[in-house]
Legacy VTK file of the C-alpha trace (Angstrom):
# vtk DataFile Version 3.0
C-alpha trace
ASCII
DATASET POLYDATA
POINTS 729 float
-42.554 31.181 -1.546
-40.360 28.524 -3.228
-41.677 25.018 -3.624
-39.790 22.591 -1.367
-39.661 18.937 -2.308
-38.146 16.498 0.201
-35.371 14.314 -1.256
-34.566 10.775 -0.212
-31.339 8.823 -0.701
-31.261 6.157 -3.379
-29.952 3.485 -1.071
-31.426 1.940 2.082
-30.207 2.685 5.564
-31.356 0.112 8.110
-30.959 -0.588 11.807
-30.894 -4.333 12.404
-31.776 -5.826 15.801
-32.116 -9.509 16.648
-35.301 -11.014 18.088
-35.848 -14.047 20.263
-36.979 -15.844 17.120
-33.648 -15.099 15.430
-31.854 -16.794 18.302
-34.215 -19.785 18.125
-33.712 -20.108 14.377
-29.929 -19.806 14.456
-28.112 -23.023 13.620
-26.431 -24.600 16.670
-23.158 -24.954 14.754
-23.203 -21.251 13.923
-23.784 -20.260 17.547
-21.090 -22.639 18.750
-18.609 -21.283 16.272
-19.400 -17.689 17.245
-18.863 -18.541 20.906
-15.608 -20.326 20.179
-14.241 -17.470 18.017
-15.133 -14.913 20.710
-13.420 -16.922 23.478
-10.313 -17.583 21.375
-9.974 -13.898 20.639
-10.600 -12.919 24.295
-8.045 -15.397 25.623
-5.490 -14.321 23.061
-5.938 -10.634 23.829
-5.752 -11.176 27.593
-2.409 -12.874 27.073
-1.141 -10.024 24.920
-2.069 -7.465 27.562
-0.420 -9.605 30.256
2.799 -9.778 28.259
2.621 -6.062 27.552
2.267 -5.358 31.270
5.402 -7.453 31.843
7.332 -5.471 29.269
7.594 -8.270 26.698
5.634 -6.560 23.893
7.883 -4.070 22.148
5.552 -1.402 20.777
1.817 -0.980 21.145
-0.761 -3.589 22.140
-4.110 -2.427 20.763
-6.508 -4.776 22.449
-9.824 -5.716 20.894
-11.331 -7.014 24.169
-14.999 -6.105 24.044
-15.091 -5.944 20.254
-15.000 -9.662 19.569
-18.624 -9.814 18.421
-18.063 -7.560 15.436
-15.220 -9.684 14.124
-16.713 -13.106 14.787
-20.198 -12.163 13.625
-18.976 -10.810 10.329
-16.344 -13.439 9.530
-17.272 -16.945 10.682
-19.100 -17.851 7.466
-16.727 -16.191 5.000
-15.078 -18.371 2.388
-11.333 -18.831 2.058
-11.294 -16.721 -1.117
-13.044 -13.834 0.595
-10.602 -11.295 1.965
-10.418 -8.985 4.926
-8.089 -6.200 5.939
-8.144 -3.930 8.929
-6.672 -1.259 11.120
-4.132 -1.044 13.957
-6.721 -2.684 16.222
-7.091 -5.829 14.188
-6.049 -8.913 16.150
-9.664 -10.047 16.421
-10.370 -9.863 12.681
-7.067 -11.543 11.833
-7.739 -14.385 14.254
-11.354 -14.834 13.215
-10.507 -14.976 9.494
-7.625 -17.371 10.141
-9.872 -19.587 12.279
-12.534 -19.604 9.553
-9.810 -20.659 7.081
-8.467 -23.431 9.315
-11.895 -24.635 10.463
-14.255 -24.027 7.542
-16.896 -26.319 9.036
-16.941 -24.352 12.285
-15.638 -25.019 15.790
-17.395 -27.100 18.398
-16.973 -25.167 21.674
-17.222 -28.423 23.627
-14.358 -30.143 21.775
-10.603 -29.961 22.203
-8.901 -27.299 20.087
-7.329 -28.586 16.881
-3.517 -28.541 16.644
-3.799 -26.055 13.764
-5.592 -23.655 16.102
-2.768 -23.960 18.634
-0.291 -23.231 15.859
-2.269 -20.158 14.774
-2.343 -18.740 18.308
1.372 -19.263 18.819
2.402 -17.889 15.434
0.193 -14.803 15.809
1.582 -14.171 19.282
5.095 -14.606 17.911
4.415 -11.893 15.377
3.163 -9.494 18.034
6.338 -10.179 20.012
8.453 -9.506 16.899
9.777 -13.054 16.441
10.997 -14.822 13.334
8.280 -17.465 13.376
5.557 -14.847 13.150
3.416 -14.389 10.062
5.555 -11.433 8.933
8.782 -12.778 10.399
8.568 -10.271 13.231
8.444 -7.181 11.079
4.745 -6.495 11.453
4.149 -6.810 15.156
0.758 -5.923 16.593
-0.361 -3.562 13.848
0.706 -5.334 10.634
-0.701 -8.862 10.408
-1.056 -10.674 7.072
-1.678 -14.269 6.124
-2.385 -14.308 2.413
-3.529 -17.901 2.158
-6.198 -17.391 4.816
-7.495 -14.213 3.136
-6.241 -12.063 6.026
-4.752 -9.450 3.753
-3.175 -7.045 6.149
-3.841 -4.823 9.129
-2.581 -1.278 8.963
-1.128 1.307 11.328
-2.243 4.251 9.187
-5.819 5.159 10.089
-7.891 4.278 7.013
-4.750 3.389 5.082
-5.788 -0.117 4.070
-9.207 0.825 2.677
-8.100 1.787 -0.868
-6.097 -1.473 -1.142
-9.170 -3.426 -0.152
-10.946 -1.854 -3.105
-8.211 -3.085 -5.405
-8.576 -6.626 -4.167
-12.351 -6.336 -4.588
-11.826 -5.117 -8.167
-9.601 -8.097 -8.877
-12.221 -10.547 -7.621
-14.995 -8.989 -9.684
-12.879 -8.709 -12.842
-11.805 -12.349 -12.502
-15.470 -13.414 -12.526
-15.500 -14.531 -8.895
-18.277 -13.748 -6.436
-15.717 -13.432 -3.632
-15.867 -10.239 -1.604
-13.581 -7.985 0.402
-14.270 -6.540 3.860
-12.304 -3.581 5.148
-12.496 -2.896 8.867
-11.851 0.537 10.352
-12.985 2.642 13.258
-14.888 5.809 13.937
-11.736 7.911 13.491
-11.149 6.609 9.957
-14.654 7.527 8.806
-13.476 11.138 8.368
-10.273 10.223 6.522
-10.187 11.351 2.913
-8.913 8.057 1.495
-11.903 6.218 3.046
-14.449 8.590 1.578
-12.636 8.632 -1.789
-12.728 4.842 -1.822
-16.436 4.753 -0.951
-17.105 6.901 -3.986
-14.871 4.846 -6.288
-16.214 1.495 -5.034
-19.806 2.668 -5.570
-19.095 4.076 -9.019
-17.423 0.824 -10.111
-19.817 -1.510 -8.161
-17.045 -3.284 -6.303
-17.842 -6.107 -3.861
-16.390 -4.298 -0.869
-17.931 -4.000 2.611
-16.894 -0.925 4.560
-17.168 -2.270 8.091
-17.122 0.520 10.697
-16.323 -0.512 14.253
-17.766 2.422 16.116
-16.195 2.067 19.560
-16.902 5.754 20.327
-13.308 6.862 20.890
-10.350 7.744 18.698
-7.759 7.366 21.483
-9.584 9.726 23.903
-11.670 11.913 21.578
-15.345 10.985 21.596
-17.085 10.472 18.254
-19.551 13.269 18.975
-16.653 15.679 19.302
-15.295 14.841 15.875
-18.408 14.696 13.708
-21.842 16.278 13.581
-23.363 12.962 12.420
-22.212 10.272 14.909
-24.407 7.651 13.213
-21.467 6.789 11.033
-23.254 4.467 8.622
-24.937 7.596 7.275
-21.777 8.120 5.257
-22.887 5.420 2.840
-25.992 7.322 1.766
-23.945 10.058 0.144
-22.402 7.474 -2.201
-25.536 5.406 -2.888
-24.274 2.502 -0.770
-26.832 0.441 1.175
-25.957 0.620 4.861
-26.771 -1.226 8.082
-26.416 -0.133 11.676
-26.158 -3.006 14.129
-25.364 -3.727 17.782
-21.805 -5.020 17.592
-22.058 -6.496 21.080
-24.535 -8.967 19.584
-22.550 -11.367 17.353
-25.704 -12.859 15.821
-26.999 -9.411 14.823
-23.667 -8.704 13.133
-23.842 -12.038 11.388
-27.345 -11.338 10.041
-26.353 -7.907 8.800
-23.297 -9.382 7.080
-25.430 -12.073 5.398
-27.621 -9.336 3.899
-24.516 -7.412 2.791
-22.960 -10.565 1.274
-26.129 -11.304 -0.708
-25.963 -7.743 -2.122
-22.259 -7.925 -2.983
-22.177 -11.462 -4.348
-25.033 -10.542 -6.674
-22.810 -7.905 -8.283
-24.693 -4.917 -6.936
-21.705 -3.119 -5.465
-20.404 -2.146 -2.031
-22.090 -2.064 1.380
-21.575 -0.323 4.709
-22.027 -1.949 8.118
-21.672 0.083 11.275
-21.254 -2.066 14.385
-21.616 -0.281 17.717
-18.890 -1.802 19.894
-16.779 -0.836 22.871
-13.153 -1.449 23.716
-12.980 -2.387 27.383
-9.428 -1.040 27.681
-7.581 2.122 26.731
-6.363 2.746 23.178
-3.177 0.845 23.972
-2.131 -1.323 26.884
-3.664 -3.082 29.898
-5.445 -0.168 31.573
-9.044 0.994 31.449
-9.861 4.258 29.664
-11.175 5.661 32.915
-7.669 5.557 34.320
-6.815 8.353 31.876
-9.847 10.460 32.719
-11.709 10.528 29.415
-14.278 7.827 30.348
-16.186 7.166 33.523
-16.155 3.896 35.384
-19.955 3.889 35.170
-19.826 4.041 31.366
-17.332 1.191 31.235
-19.376 -0.938 33.612
-22.526 -0.384 31.526
-20.756 -1.658 28.420
-19.139 -4.559 30.234
-22.583 -5.666 31.252
-23.240 -6.206 27.528
-20.169 -8.398 27.024
-20.677 -10.408 23.769
-19.174 -13.547 25.374
-21.769 -13.431 28.131
-24.587 -12.823 25.694
-23.571 -15.800 23.540
-23.301 -18.089 26.582
-26.672 -17.049 28.002
-28.441 -17.516 24.652
-26.854 -20.914 24.024
-27.620 -22.077 27.551
-31.248 -21.062 27.092
-31.415 -23.436 24.126
-29.587 -26.233 25.921
-26.646 -26.084 23.513
-24.070 -25.705 26.307
-24.041 -25.331 30.081
-22.038 -23.077 32.375
-19.479 -25.840 32.940
-19.055 -26.182 29.182
-18.414 -22.462 28.857
-15.848 -22.520 31.646
-14.197 -25.558 30.096
-13.904 -23.719 26.772
-12.393 -20.736 28.538
-9.878 -22.953 30.343
-8.881 -24.753 27.097
-8.197 -21.346 25.475
-6.206 -20.188 28.481
-4.153 -23.378 28.429
-3.452 -22.963 24.734
-2.209 -19.448 25.385
-0.075 -20.677 28.298
1.418 -23.225 25.923
2.137 -20.505 23.347
3.783 -18.272 25.955
5.888 -21.174 27.213
7.078 -21.911 23.681
8.130 -18.315 23.076
9.503 -17.243 26.451
11.721 -18.617 29.210
12.727 -17.743 32.755
15.036 -14.767 32.841
18.001 -15.761 35.028
19.128 -12.148 35.392
15.794 -10.591 36.346
14.796 -12.621 39.353
12.255 -15.277 40.189
9.085 -15.341 38.137
10.434 -13.005 35.434
10.290 -14.117 31.807
12.151 -13.098 28.668
11.862 -13.852 24.992
13.820 -16.953 24.038
16.903 -15.410 22.371
17.027 -17.991 19.563
13.574 -16.874 18.345
14.506 -13.316 17.390
14.981 -12.597 13.661
18.578 -12.458 12.498
19.875 -8.934 12.003
20.945 -10.096 8.513
17.221 -10.080 7.693
16.962 -6.295 8.214
16.947 -5.189 4.582
15.794 -8.403 2.936
12.628 -7.945 0.915
12.631 -4.163 0.480
12.657 -5.056 -3.205
12.457 -8.387 -5.011
15.428 -10.418 -6.261
14.687 -9.729 -9.957
14.585 -13.446 -10.753
11.631 -12.621 -13.009
14.044 -10.772 -15.327
16.053 -13.870 -16.234
15.856 -15.229 -19.761
14.467 -12.063 -21.354
15.511 -10.763 -24.775
17.716 -7.775 -24.072
18.644 -5.471 -26.936
20.329 -2.125 -26.361
19.997 0.673 -28.889
23.347 -0.095 -30.565
22.933 -3.876 -30.672
21.598 -3.904 -34.244
18.887 -6.372 -33.209
15.928 -3.996 -33.542
15.058 -2.045 -36.681
14.804 1.654 -35.861
13.651 4.906 -37.361
12.930 8.445 -36.203
9.751 8.223 -34.110
7.665 10.737 -32.159
8.260 9.947 -28.491
4.595 10.082 -27.518
3.634 7.622 -30.249
6.063 5.069 -28.850
4.615 5.526 -25.355
1.169 4.576 -26.623
2.408 1.828 -28.953
4.332 -0.158 -26.356
1.424 -0.096 -23.920
-0.895 -1.282 -26.653
1.470 -4.144 -27.394
1.779 -5.165 -23.742
-1.992 -5.031 -23.136
-2.556 -7.173 -26.226
-0.026 -9.747 -25.014
-0.915 -9.698 -21.292
-4.600 -9.624 -20.254
-3.483 -8.836 -16.701
-2.333 -5.307 -17.484
-4.810 -2.634 -16.418
-4.318 1.054 -17.143
-6.010 3.630 -14.910
-5.908 7.330 -14.225
-7.714 10.599 -14.723
-8.963 10.986 -18.352
-6.857 8.103 -19.675
-9.955 6.799 -21.477
-10.898 10.123 -23.087
-9.339 12.856 -25.213
-7.860 10.382 -27.707
-5.324 9.093 -25.245
-5.488 11.256 -22.162
-4.120 14.782 -21.850
-0.956 13.971 -23.859
-1.942 11.018 -26.064
0.002 8.485 -24.000
-2.975 6.078 -23.843
-4.155 6.561 -27.425
-6.488 3.811 -28.584
-6.357 1.757 -25.393
-9.898 2.492 -24.201
-11.310 1.409 -27.581
-9.330 -1.822 -27.730
-9.425 -2.755 -24.026
-12.498 -1.008 -22.576
-12.577 -3.106 -19.391
-8.853 -2.537 -18.743
-8.455 1.185 -19.479
-10.184 2.807 -16.543
-10.883 6.490 -16.200
-10.878 7.354 -12.516
-12.394 10.096 -10.354
-10.014 12.829 -9.244
-8.992 10.923 -6.125
-5.367 9.884 -6.303
-5.304 8.358 -2.818
-8.155 6.027 -3.728
-7.159 4.937 -7.213
-3.420 4.430 -6.609
-4.237 2.540 -3.430
-6.755 0.493 -5.376
-3.976 -0.299 -7.842
-1.779 -1.398 -4.930
-4.468 -3.842 -3.853
-4.791 -5.147 -7.408
-1.027 -5.691 -7.556
-0.997 -7.610 -4.264
-3.817 -9.801 -5.557
-1.243 -11.224 -7.986
-3.446 -11.657 -11.059
-3.066 -8.125 -12.424
-0.377 -5.565 -13.247
-1.829 -2.081 -12.834
-0.347 0.843 -14.715
-1.379 4.067 -12.956
-1.037 7.495 -14.501
-0.588 10.551 -12.312
-1.326 13.461 -14.614
1.395 15.424 -12.794
3.952 14.149 -10.283
3.012 16.837 -7.724
-0.131 14.788 -7.156
1.945 12.193 -5.350
1.734 14.444 -2.287
-2.045 14.062 -2.391
-1.585 10.293 -2.450
1.539 10.137 -0.289
0.138 7.643 2.201
-0.701 5.092 -0.462
2.438 5.705 -2.526
4.972 5.619 0.287
3.396 4.163 3.472
1.452 1.458 1.669
2.769 0.456 -1.750
6.420 1.276 -1.015
6.545 -0.518 2.328
4.094 -3.381 1.968
6.485 -6.055 0.741
9.057 -5.450 3.433
6.544 -4.779 6.240
4.728 -8.069 5.771
7.882 -10.183 5.683
9.301 -9.662 2.200
7.239 -12.295 0.398
4.482 -10.397 -1.393
5.123 -9.125 -4.937
3.836 -5.658 -5.840
3.894 -5.486 -9.659
2.717 -1.930 -10.182
3.843 0.790 -12.611
3.234 4.441 -11.825
3.664 6.752 -14.845
3.967 10.503 -14.529
5.438 13.448 -16.451
7.663 16.361 -15.589
5.932 19.440 -17.027
8.518 22.198 -16.513
8.250 24.765 -19.259
4.512 24.403 -19.873
3.404 27.274 -17.687
1.479 25.082 -15.257
3.182 26.578 -12.212
4.335 25.409 -8.822
1.877 22.581 -8.250
2.198 20.835 -11.622
5.867 20.986 -12.520
8.066 19.059 -10.111
10.597 16.320 -10.820
9.731 13.512 -8.384
13.012 11.556 -8.679
14.623 13.022 -5.541
11.622 12.244 -3.344
11.121 8.689 -4.556
14.833 7.890 -4.320
14.725 8.539 -0.570
11.741 6.252 -0.008
12.588 2.501 0.060
10.483 0.083 -1.949
10.310 1.813 -5.332
12.350 1.347 -8.479
12.663 4.423 -10.693
13.023 4.617 -14.481
13.728 7.782 -16.463
13.942 7.179 -20.276
15.572 9.830 -22.421
14.593 8.633 -25.944
11.909 6.549 -27.680
14.020 3.424 -28.056
14.893 3.275 -24.389
11.301 3.980 -23.396
10.129 0.713 -24.967
12.803 -1.467 -23.414
12.527 0.174 -20.009
8.747 0.079 -19.919
8.813 -3.604 -20.851
11.239 -4.226 -17.985
9.111 -2.175 -15.595
6.055 -4.229 -16.485
7.993 -7.494 -16.084
9.344 -6.433 -12.674
7.497 -7.590 -9.583
8.357 -4.428 -7.662
6.533 -1.088 -7.894
8.261 1.026 -10.547
7.956 4.753 -11.067
8.338 5.654 -14.766
9.147 9.359 -15.145
8.485 11.028 -18.482
8.966 14.631 -19.682
6.729 16.839 -21.779
9.747 18.093 -23.712
10.417 14.517 -24.791
6.749 13.968 -25.722
7.117 16.677 -28.362
10.450 15.370 -29.640
11.523 12.708 -32.108
14.288 10.209 -31.790
15.359 6.710 -32.717
12.663 4.199 -31.881
11.521 0.743 -32.901
9.632 0.346 -36.157
7.829 -2.932 -35.540
9.469 -4.658 -32.556
8.043 -3.767 -29.120
9.084 -6.908 -27.299
12.728 -6.253 -26.328
13.912 -5.348 -22.817
16.621 -3.205 -21.305
18.243 -4.621 -18.148
17.412 -3.303 -14.736
20.320 -1.354 -13.304
22.164 -0.663 -16.531
23.062 2.929 -17.501
23.925 4.019 -21.050
27.185 5.758 -21.975
26.019 8.281 -24.598
29.457 9.885 -25.131
32.985 9.041 -24.109
35.951 11.259 -23.360
38.603 12.059 -20.757
37.567 15.507 -19.495
34.579 15.057 -17.230
31.822 12.646 -16.244
28.428 14.207 -16.850
25.539 12.354 -15.203
22.002 13.061 -16.419
18.546 11.584 -17.031
15.364 12.366 -18.934
15.475 15.495 -21.119
18.653 16.748 -19.444
20.637 14.092 -21.344
19.956 16.082 -24.521
20.719 19.421 -22.822
23.987 17.999 -21.434
25.038 16.751 -24.893
24.301 20.152 -26.409
26.297 21.886 -23.663
29.292 19.637 -24.168
29.257 20.462 -27.878
29.102 24.209 -27.154
32.039 23.923 -24.757
34.053 21.641 -26.999
34.455 19.122 -24.200
35.242 15.474 -24.637
33.682 13.719 -21.688
31.600 10.762 -20.606
27.871 11.424 -20.730
26.141 8.842 -18.522
22.409 8.458 -19.040
21.388 6.804 -15.757
18.049 5.335 -16.934
17.521 3.634 -13.537
17.590 6.075 -10.600
16.726 4.165 -7.407
19.523 3.222 -5.056
19.149 -0.504 -5.640
19.309 -0.140 -9.446
22.063 2.437 -9.968
24.801 1.280 -12.348
27.835 1.819 -10.159
30.005 -0.174 -12.514
29.535 2.320 -15.354
29.707 5.318 -13.033
32.778 4.057 -11.242
34.696 3.295 -14.391
33.997 6.776 -15.745
34.898 8.573 -12.524
38.217 6.726 -12.245
38.979 7.875 -15.777
37.936 11.559 -15.674
38.288 12.367 -11.956
35.553 15.010 -12.354
31.804 14.692 -11.955
28.933 16.991 -12.918
25.410 15.866 -12.030
22.771 17.487 -14.240
19.091 17.722 -13.382
16.342 20.212 -14.099
14.261 20.418 -10.982
14.284 22.431 -7.765
17.283 22.220 -5.511
15.270 21.354 -2.388
13.873 18.081 -3.800
17.034 17.376 -5.802
17.887 13.842 -6.859
21.519 14.837 -7.300
21.941 15.815 -3.659
22.033 12.297 -2.292
23.781 10.985 -5.453
26.624 13.482 -5.031
27.036 12.410 -1.427
27.179 8.754 -2.381
29.677 9.370 -5.194
31.968 11.298 -2.881
31.815 8.542 -0.254
32.580 5.821 -2.821
35.104 7.622 -5.037
36.677 10.319 -2.863
40.243 9.222 -3.705
39.621 9.566 -7.466
38.031 12.993 -7.392
40.100 16.076 -8.277
37.347 18.388 -6.988
33.992 18.076 -5.182
31.139 16.702 -7.221
29.517 19.619 -9.045
25.782 19.937 -9.689
23.336 21.619 -11.983
19.824 22.050 -10.614
16.920 24.440 -10.856
16.389 27.161 -8.264
15.190 26.889 -4.705
11.659 27.846 -5.753
9.292 25.688 -7.749
8.540 27.000 -11.245
6.106 29.928 -11.468
3.466 30.726 -14.073
5.461 33.683 -15.445
7.442 32.508 -18.457
10.483 34.472 -17.280
10.343 33.153 -13.727
9.625 29.616 -14.901
12.718 29.670 -17.086
14.781 31.015 -14.185
13.601 28.175 -11.955
14.541 25.314 -14.280
17.908 24.201 -15.589
18.541 23.798 -19.294
21.489 23.915 -21.682
22.795 27.328 -20.583
23.100 26.227 -16.969
24.978 23.092 -17.973
27.373 25.170 -20.105
28.126 27.453 -17.151
28.736 24.484 -14.876
31.014 22.738 -17.352
33.134 25.882 -17.673
33.405 26.052 -13.907
34.414 22.398 -13.664
37.173 22.889 -16.231
38.279 26.190 -14.671
38.699 24.425 -11.355
41.055 22.100 -13.205
43.012 25.021 -14.586
41.695 24.428 -18.127
40.120 26.993 -20.392
LINES 1 730
729 0 1 2 3 4 5 6 7 8 9 10 11 12 13 14 15 16 17 18 19 20 21 22 23 24 25 26 27 28 29 30 31 32 33 34 35 36 37 38 39 40 41 42 43 44 45 46 47 48 49 50 51 52 53 54 55 56 57 58 59 60 61 62 63 64 65 66 67 68 69 70 71 72 73 74 75 76 77 78 79 80 81 82 83 84 85 86 87 88 89 90 91 92 93 94 95 96 97 98 99 100 101 102 103 104 105 106 107 108 109 110 111 112 113 114 115 116 117 118 119 120 121 122 123 124 125 126 127 128 129 130 131 132 133 134 135 136 137 138 139 140 141 142 143 144 145 146 147 148 149 150 151 152 153 154 155 156 157 158 159 160 161 162 163 164 165 166 167 168 169 170 171 172 173 174 175 176 177 178 179 180 181 182 183 184 185 186 187 188 189 190 191 192 193 194 195 196 197 198 199 200 201 202 203 204 205 206 207 208 209 210 211 212 213 214 215 216 217 218 219 220 221 222 223 224 225 226 227 228 229 230 231 232 233 234 235 236 237 238 239 240 241 242 243 244 245 246 247 248 249 250 251 252 253 254 255 256 257 258 259 260 261 262 263 264 265 266 267 268 269 270 271 272 273 274 275 276 277 278 279 280 281 282 283 284 285 286 287 288 289 290 291 292 293 294 295 296 297 298 299 300 301 302 303 304 305 306 307 308 309 310 311 312 313 314 315 316 317 318 319 320 321 322 323 324 325 326 327 328 329 330 331 332 333 334 335 336 337 338 339 340 341 342 343 344 345 346 347 348 349 350 351 352 353 354 355 356 357 358 359 360 361 362 363 364 365 366 367 368 369 370 371 372 373 374 375 376 377 378 379 380 381 382 383 384 385 386 387 388 389 390 391 392 393 394 395 396 397 398 399 400 401 402 403 404 405 406 407 408 409 410 411 412 413 414 415 416 417 418 419 420 421 422 423 424 425 426 427 428 429 430 431 432 433 434 435 436 437 438 439 440 441 442 443 444 445 446 447 448 449 450 451 452 453 454 455 456 457 458 459 460 461 462 463 464 465 466 467 468 469 470 471 472 473 474 475 476 477 478 479 480 481 482 483 484 485 486 487 488 489 490 491 492 493 494 495 496 497 498 499 500 501 502 503 504 505 506 507 508 509 510 511 512 513 514 515 516 517 518 519 520 521 522 523 524 525 526 527 528 529 530 531 532 533 534 535 536 537 538 539 540 541 542 543 544 545 546 547 548 549 550 551 552 553 554 555 556 557 558 559 560 561 562 563 564 565 566 567 568 569 570 571 572 573 574 575 576 577 578 579 580 581 582 583 584 585 586 587 588 589 590 591 592 593 594 595 596 597 598 599 600 601 602 603 604 605 606 607 608 609 610 611 612 613 614 615 616 617 618 619 620 621 622 623 624 625 626 627 628 629 630 631 632 633 634 635 636 637 638 639 640 641 642 643 644 645 646 647 648 649 650 651 652 653 654 655 656 657 658 659 660 661 662 663 664 665 666 667 668 669 670 671 672 673 674 675 676 677 678 679 680 681 682 683 684 685 686 687 688 689 690 691 692 693 694 695 696 697 698 699 700 701 702 703 704 705 706 707 708 709 710 711 712 713 714 715 716 717 718 719 720 721 722 723 724 725 726 727 728
């Protein structure tokens, strides 16, 4: 028989329950503030549901009625510099954190509400109604609430989507030497989301001051937690990552408070993350003003049992037992909150003269202007003013033949030396003498606390970088070893980082650089070889850079790092192994955003290319004996395309050939050809022609891989067709 030795987890897992003594020992000001927070949240949410029932809330209304205790208990004593983010059901956390910011000394439940509290309630309601005075100017609505100054750092409609960003903000606090913490709230459904579990692992490995706060309300829409997991005690997840965890009755605000104080002591001491699972219950359905029993997935008896444990009632009973308030005082508080909400509704709505007596409508003057629709997708580039620009032919920078990959490492070394806010992260970037290609050579030795090797968890570490960028003190540079990995991290790349500035009102900078390499021709097959330009160009919020030579790489990377938008920098393994003109000792020049380079000039055709295909296009033009314009785009995103250079060339040649290497299905040139034909139809002698790879992604077979990717031969064939269509040999 084998010997069996029981194993125990390294971290504690504790159920916390309050006693009568805890209630006796609790400070009156704490209990009063908890009661006030709970009533303010309840009154606010009742108003939202009432407006939703009247058809005035456009979109969902995810009520937190019944769950107030988890938010208030965990937030009332947080500092302004502490941050929280949350899920689609996040009104209660947003309000509680904002109230703690506005009233840091607490709220007396017997006193009149401060004018700032009235302003908070109205402005939050305005956001949920989609109005210009809302915290996100009406763009966020119910599910996307952010008030940076208060430390309410964003609720999120993607289940678990905000958790990696919370880790980034926690990293920023720790690296800055602060003892501030981050709390990320999510529900029982998110516990099984990969990005949440990836972030738990990363936060534990890096000892980040992040609390994973699980609101276990038993239901993901209508699916019960015991249907979706074999371990419904959700705080057990922390044990697998060596994270100390607490399970607590979320209907008891004081119990939640005590659990959070223990978690805060652990995190502020630099010991790493924590998990708190609060058992709560939403009194209404997933969305809207109806009970869950109306939809058949809960019983009325279950709902009544949970309503009997209402956190507002518990707080009132406990405070009355200590003589801190009486029933009249509780009712007076409730009426003050209701009146504040009536005032907020009156300020935002008016009688609807067309709908009949008693009907209300949004005041028309309060809607955002339609001119605001696209404002803030990207920044205004004011940060690029006053820089030293020097193009390759300016004569301002001494140049010599340089290995491309050496320049990649050298410019990052220079920038990290100059700017202590730059942080490089990715898989193996700190090993192998500069990662898998040498692009981070020497950085880990010179900047060990800012060159971070990550676990293989793209969703977690790129989302973490997004949180760092939003913090404002750091400029993360993330390496995806291969661009295909963006699909693994698509939520963070596109739903989060790409949309966050616009979604939250257009004010928050996102200075993040994502580096990746096209690896066609290396034999790495279908899942390691794509060109990501076509995908990123269709997703608003990203700028895209594609350098074709060492000199441009330096100037473009400097501009990418200066930019306050997220920038994708695409590289190519063929260029890594090449040499070209590059700077000898000057790594501080910039190349302007949105400026292409005209590599050749001639009357026959406009050839548009980027990355390694610039070289292939030049070689093809030589082989065909064509004199044409060769436009190296450099910047590929819609907002940064150099239409001035493209337009001038098209009006001259009347023929366009777009050259790219990757698969036809994810082609960058597809949308570019459409845009060119819309803009310059009258100047074109024939449709825009294109060179792409095949329909299939590259295969492992050398022969099939070559057949799947475009190179010089394909450009030659296309140039001959373009000229034949013109009647020229």
